[in-house]
C-alpha positions as CSV (number, residue, x, y, z in Angstrom):
1,M,19.7,22.5,-1.1
2,I,18.2,19.3,-2.5
3,Y,19.0,17.5,0.8
4,K,17.1,20.1,2.8
5,F,14.1,19.6,0.4
6,A,14.3,15.8,0.8
7,I,14.5,16.1,4.6
8,I,11.4,18.4,4.7
9,F,9.6,16.2,2.2
10,S,10.2,13.0,4.3
11,I,9.2,14.7,7.5
12,V,6.0,16.0,5.9
13,L,5.3,12.6,4.5
14,I,5.7,11.0,7.9
15,I,3.3,13.5,9.4
16,I,0.7,12.9,6.6
17,I,0.9,9.1,7.0
18,I,0.5,9.3,10.8
19,N,-2.5,11.6,10.4
20,L,-4.1,9.3,7.8
21,V,-3.7,6.4,10.3
22,K,-5.2,8.5,13.1
23,K,-8.2,9.5,10.9
24,D,-8.6,5.8,10.0
25,K,-8.1,6.5,6.3
26,L,-5.1,4.2,6.1
27,D,-4.6,0.8,7.8
28,E,-1.6,0.4,10.0
29,K,-0.4,-2.6,8.0
30,Y,-0.2,-0.4,4.8
31,S,1.2,2.6,6.6
32,I,4.3,0.7,7.8
33,L,5.7,0.5,4.2
34,W,5.2,4.2,3.7
35,L,6.8,5.1,7.0
36,I,9.8,2.9,6.3
37,G,10.2,4.6,2.9
38,S,9.9,8.0,4.5
39,F,12.5,7.1,7.1
40,I,14.8,5.8,4.4
41,I,14.5,9.0,2.5
42,L,15.2,10.9,5.7
43,I,18.3,8.9,6.5
44,V,19.7,9.1,3.0
45,S,19.0,12.9,3.0
46,I,20.8,13.4,6.3
47,F,23.7,11.0,5.4
48,P,24.1,11.2,1.6
49,N,27.4,9.2,1.6
50,I,25.3,6.1,2.3
51,I,24.4,6.0,-1.4
52,T,28.0,6.2,-2.4
53,F,28.9,3.4,0.1
54,F,26.3,1.0,-1.3
55,A,27.1,1.9,-4.9
56,S,30.8,1.0,-4.3
57,K,29.8,-2.3,-2.6
58,F,27.7,-3.2,-5.7
59,N,30.3,-1.9,-8.2
60,V,27.9,0.8,-9.5
61,Y,29.7,3.8,-11.0
62,Y,26.8,6.1,-10.9
63,P,25.2,6.0,-7.4
64,P,21.8,7.6,-8.3
65,A,21.3,4.7,-10.7
66,L,21.4,2.3,-7.7
67,M,18.8,4.4,-6.0
68,L,16.6,4.2,-9.0
69,L,17.0,0.5,-9.3
70,F,16.1,0.0,-5.7
71,A,13.1,2.3,-6.1
72,I,11.9,0.4,-9.2
73,L,12.2,-3.0,-7.4
74,I,10.4,-1.8,-4.3
75,L,7.6,-0.2,-6.3
76,G,7.3,-3.3,-8.5
77,A,7.0,-5.6,-5.4
78,Y,4.5,-3.2,-3.8
79,T,2.4,-3.1,-7.0
80,I,2.3,-6.9,-7.1
81,H,1.3,-7.0,-3.4
82,I,-1.5,-4.4,-3.9
83,S,-2.7,-6.4,-7.0
84,M,-3.0,-9.5,-4.8
85,I,-5.0,-7.6,-2.2
86,I,-7.4,-6.3,-4.9
87,T,-7.8,-9.7,-6.4
88,R,-8.6,-11.2,-3.0
89,Q,-11.1,-8.4,-2.2
90,N,-12.8,-8.8,-5.6
91,K,-13.3,-12.5,-5.0
92,M,-14.7,-11.8,-1.6
93,I,-17.1,-9.2,-3.1
94,V,-18.3,-11.8,-5.6
95,R,-18.9,-14.4,-2.9
96,L,-20.7,-11.9,-0.7
97,T,-22.9,-10.7,-3.6
98,Q,-23.8,-14.3,-4.4
99,R,-24.7,-15.1,-0.8
100,L,-26.8,-11.9,-0.6
101,G,-28.7,-12.9,-3.7
102,I,-29.3,-16.4,-2.3
103,L,-30.6,-14.9,1.0
104,E,-32.8,-12.4,-0.8
105,E,-34.3,-15.3,-2.9
106,K,-34.9,-17.4,0.2
107,E,-36.5,-14.4,2.0
108,K,-38.7,-13.7,-1.0
109,N,-39.8,-17.4,-1.1
110,N,-40.5,-17.5,2.6
111,N,-42.7,-14.4,2.4
112,I,-45.1,-15.9,-0.1
113,N,-48.5,-16.9,1.4
114,P,-49.0,-20.6,1.9
115,K,-52.1,-20.4,-0.3
116,E,-50.0,-18.9,-3.1
117,R,-47.6,-21.8,-2.9
118,K,-48.9,-24.7,-5.0
């Protein structure tokens, strides 16, 4: 039952991500990670023995714990990546705001009548 739910969930998630990209609400470069995650969920749901196989390779006695570890590592890396993007965009916003202020000041000074400039 849970595998059927996971299969349906992953297919719905793939459809949602593709629609978001089509509507230009999600960039392609960010959608790739979500699509990969959805396909991984789909594959693990269809072939649940994959979890047991990797757990035995890593000497993990409780296979869902390995899944949880991988999920935490991936989400942590993604959080750091998104934080880097936000930082870069904040710096760009500050630079653009400063440039706009300089341009507005130059425009204001150029619009003053020559008689008023002394």
